[in-house]
C-alpha positions in Angstrom: -72.3 -81.3 5.3 -75.7 -80.4 7.0 -78.8 -79.5 5.3 -78.3 -75.8 5.3 -74.8 -76.1 3.5 -76.2 -78.5 1.2 -79.0 -76.2 0.1 -76.4 -73.3 -0.3 -74.2 -75.5 -2.2 -76.8 -76.0 -4.9 -77.0 -72.0 -5.6 -74.8 -70.5 -8.3 -72.1 -67.8 -7.6 -72.1 -65.2 -6.5 -75.5 -65.7 -4.7 -73.9 -68.8 -2.9 -71.2 -66.8 -1.3 -73.5 -64.2 -0.2 -75.8 -66.7 1.5 -73.0 -68.6 3.0 -71.6 -65.5 4.5 -75.0 -64.9 6.4 -74.8 -68.4 7.5 -71.3 -67.9 8.8 -72.1 -65.0 10.8 -74.9 -66.7 12.3 -72.9 -69.6 13.4 -70.1 -67.4 14.8 -72.9 -65.8 16.9 -74.4 -69.0 17.9 -71.9 -71.8 17.7 -74.5 -74.2 19.1 -76.9 -73.7 16.3 -78.0 -76.9 14.7 -79.2 -77.6 11.1 -82.9 -78.4 10.7 -85.8 -77.1 8.9 -88.5 -74.5 9.6 -91.5 -73.7 7.3 -90.2 -76.3 4.8 -86.7 -74.4 4.4 -83.3 -75.4 5.6 -82.7 -73.5 8.6 -80.4 -73.1 11.6 -82.1 -73.7 15.0 -81.1 -72.8 18.5 -82.5 -74.3 21.6 -85.0 -76.2 19.3 -86.4 -72.9 17.8 -85.8 -71.7 14.3 -83.1 -69.0 14.1 -82.3 -68.1 10.5 -82.8 -69.4 7.0 -81.5 -68.1 3.7 -82.9 -68.8 0.3 -82.2 -68.0 -3.3 -85.2 -67.0 -5.3 -85.2 -66.1 -9.1 -84.6 -62.3 -8.8 -83.2 -61.9 -5.1 -81.8 -63.5 -1.9 -84.0 -63.9 1.2 -83.1 -64.0 4.9 -85.6 -65.4 7.2 -85.0 -64.7 11.0 -88.5 -66.0 12.0 -89.1 -62.9 13.8 -90.9 -59.7 12.8 -89.3 -58.1 16.0 -85.8 -59.0 14.9 -86.5 -57.3 11.5 -88.0 -54.2 13.2 -84.9 -53.9 15.3 -82.9 -53.1 12.3 -85.6 -51.7 10.0 -84.1 -48.1 10.0 -80.9 -49.6 8.9 -82.1 -51.5 5.9 -83.4 -48.5 3.8 -83.3 -49.6 0.2 -83.9 -53.3 1.1 -87.1 -54.9 0.3 -88.6 -56.0 3.7 -91.9 -57.7 4.8 -93.1 -58.9 8.0 -90.8 -61.9 8.2 -88.2 -61.4 5.4 -85.2 -59.3 4.3 -84.7 -59.3 0.6 -81.1 -58.5 -0.8 -78.8 -59.2 -3.6 -75.3 -60.5 -3.8 -74.2 -57.3 -5.0 -76.0 -55.4 -2.2 -75.5 -57.6 0.8 -76.7 -56.9 4.3 -73.9 -54.8 6.0 -72.4 -57.0 8.7 -73.0 -54.7 11.6 -76.8 -54.7 10.7 -76.9 -58.5 10.0 -75.2 -59.0 13.5 -77.7 -56.8 15.3 -80.5 -58.6 13.5 -79.3 -62.1 14.5 -78.5 -61.0 17.9 -82.0 -59.8 18.3 -83.3 -63.0 17.2 -80.9 -64.8 19.6 -82.1 -62.7 22.6 -85.7 -63.5 21.5 -85.0 -67.2 21.7 -83.1 -67.0 25.1 -86.0 -65.0 26.5 -85.7 -63.0 29.7 -84.2 -65.6 32.0 -81.0 -66.2 30.0 -78.7 -64.0 28.1 -77.7 -66.4 25.4 -75.2 -63.9 24.1 -73.3 -63.4 27.2 -73.6 -67.0 28.1 -74.8 -66.6 31.5 -78.1 -65.9 33.4 -79.1 -62.4 33.7 
């Protein structure tokens, strides 16, 4: 069990399942993602760069894509959620819709890959 899964395992239900779902989607989109840390949080990393982290706080759950641009890519679809420059706050009872979550994570992966490589298609552009 990696550092991300260990951190999630310490969270109580139903928050644990909501956080695990985000990580499961992230791993499906980036099967090469590795466990690590970023800004002191357990995080998935791709190509040595932070990809996504999820954290349970006292009154909400947080998703950190380490990218204001990735959040901006889905900002219009997150009406009703608390957003900041680098965080999407949500609740287990109001998870981020899967299509929005995937769009946000794909935006971050594209940012990590840069213009030379299309990490989503798996081949150079």
